C-alpha positions, 0 to 999 in steps of 0.5 A: 559528494554528488547528489546520488552519493548523498541520497544513498547516505541519507537512506541510513540516516534519521533526522530524529536520532544522533549517535554520540561517543561520551567522554568515557568512550560510551556510544549513546543514541540520542533521540530528538529533542535533546538538550544542548548548551549554546557556546557562543551568541548565534542568531537569536540564541545567547551564550550559556542558554540551554535549547532543544534540538528538534532535528539533526540534518547534514549538509552536502559537505557532510557537516552536521546541522541542528534544527532549533526553533525551526532554524538551522545551526552548525553543530560546533556552536553547541555542547550536547547535555547528556543526562545520566 
């Protein structure tokens, strides 16, 4: 994806929102900050810790990045905790 295509895509994105599909196929809109469970030790974060996602970004390769405590982490190190 080139810079122009990424810029066009980002026009429709917000760093403060994330759409998810729950385990029972319900589409939900999450607003930052939202809670995630750390699945493996990464950086200063420890496995089992619950942390807050401040913003959601994407890389040029369209991989989701969570901003937590001012640092960027790929989404696959976390499990989103949805309150009912």
